[in-house]
C-alpha positions in Angstrom: -133.9 92.7 6.0 -134.1 96.0 7.9 -131.2 98.1 9.1 -132.2 97.8 12.8 -131.3 94.1 12.6 -127.8 95.1 11.4 -127.1 97.7 14.1 -123.5 97.3 14.8 -121.9 98.4 18.0 -119.2 101.0 17.4 -116.0 100.6 19.2 -114.3 103.6 20.8 -111.6 103.7 18.1 -114.2 103.7 15.4 -116.0 106.6 17.0 -112.8 108.6 17.2 -111.7 108.0 13.6 -111.5 111.2 11.5 -112.0 110.2 7.9 -111.1 113.7 6.6 -107.8 113.6 8.5 -107.1 110.2 7.1 -107.9 111.3 3.5 -105.7 114.4 3.9 -102.8 112.2 5.2 -103.1 109.8 2.3 -103.2 112.6 -0.2 -100.1 114.2 1.3 -98.1 111.0 1.6 -99.0 108.9 -1.5 -95.5 109.3 -2.9 -94.0 107.3 0.1 -95.7 104.1 -1.3 -93.1 104.1 -4.1 -90.2 104.3 -1.7 -91.7 101.5 0.5 -92.3 99.3 -2.6 -88.7 99.9 -3.8 -87.3 99.0 -0.3 -89.4 95.9 -0.2 -88.3 94.7 -3.6 -84.6 95.4 -2.7 -85.1 93.5 0.6 -86.7 90.5 -1.1 -84.2 90.3 -4.0 -81.2 91.2 -1.9 -82.1 88.7 0.7 -82.6 86.0 -1.9 -79.1 86.8 -3.2 -77.5 86.8 0.2 -79.2 83.6 1.3 -78.5 81.8 -2.0 -75.5 79.7 -0.7 -76.5 79.5 2.9 -78.3 76.8 4.8 -82.1 77.2 4.9 -83.9 78.4 8.1 -86.5 76.2 9.6 -89.5 78.5 9.5 -92.4 76.1 9.4 -93.7 76.9 13.0 -93.5 80.7 12.6 -95.2 80.5 9.2 -98.0 78.3 10.6 -98.4 80.8 13.5 -98.5 83.7 11.0 -101.0 81.9 8.8 -103.3 81.1 11.8 -103.2 84.6 13.1 -104.0 86.1 9.6 -106.9 83.6 9.2 -108.3 84.6 12.6 -108.0 88.3 11.8 -109.7 87.7 8.4 -112.6 85.9 10.0 -113.2 88.6 12.5 -113.1 91.2 9.8 -115.5 89.3 7.7 -117.9 88.8 10.6 -117.6 92.5 11.5 -118.4 93.8 8.0 -120.2 90.9 6.3 -123.8 91.5 7.5 -123.7 95.1 6.5 -122.3 94.2 3.0 -125.0 91.6 2.5 -127.6 94.2 3.5 -126.3 96.7 0.9 -126.1 94.1 -1.8 -129.6 92.8 -1.2 -131.3 96.2 -0.9 -129.2 98.4 -3.2 -127.3 96.2 -5.5 -123.7 95.6 -6.5 -123.2 99.0 -8.0 -124.1 100.7 -4.8 -121.8 98.4 -2.8 -118.8 99.2 -5.1 -119.3 102.8 -6.2 -120.9 104.6 -3.3 -118.8 106.4 -0.7 -121.6 106.1 1.9 -119.4 103.6 3.9 -117.7 106.7 5.4 -121.0 107.4 7.2 -121.9 103.7 7.7 -122.3 102.2 11.1 -118.7 100.9 11.2 
């Protein structure tokens, strides 16, 4: 399998992505993840406590819509990156697909 077969069209937002800026932002803001995790846990357990004695909401339709949307998003993501991943696995092996940071310079 040669790389010309796997040429992926880059979208405009992919061309404009600045990985150095993203890495810098993550390094400067990693502590916020603890705050967001604590807020999430408080929301979940607090909500469970508040709703303990109340009537249940009928959320089947919104959950089906959410699951369908998530499935479609995941399928598009797999189609977008799958061919390139198979190429790396077949030509360079599992270690290269996991350990190498070359994906920063990859086609997508």
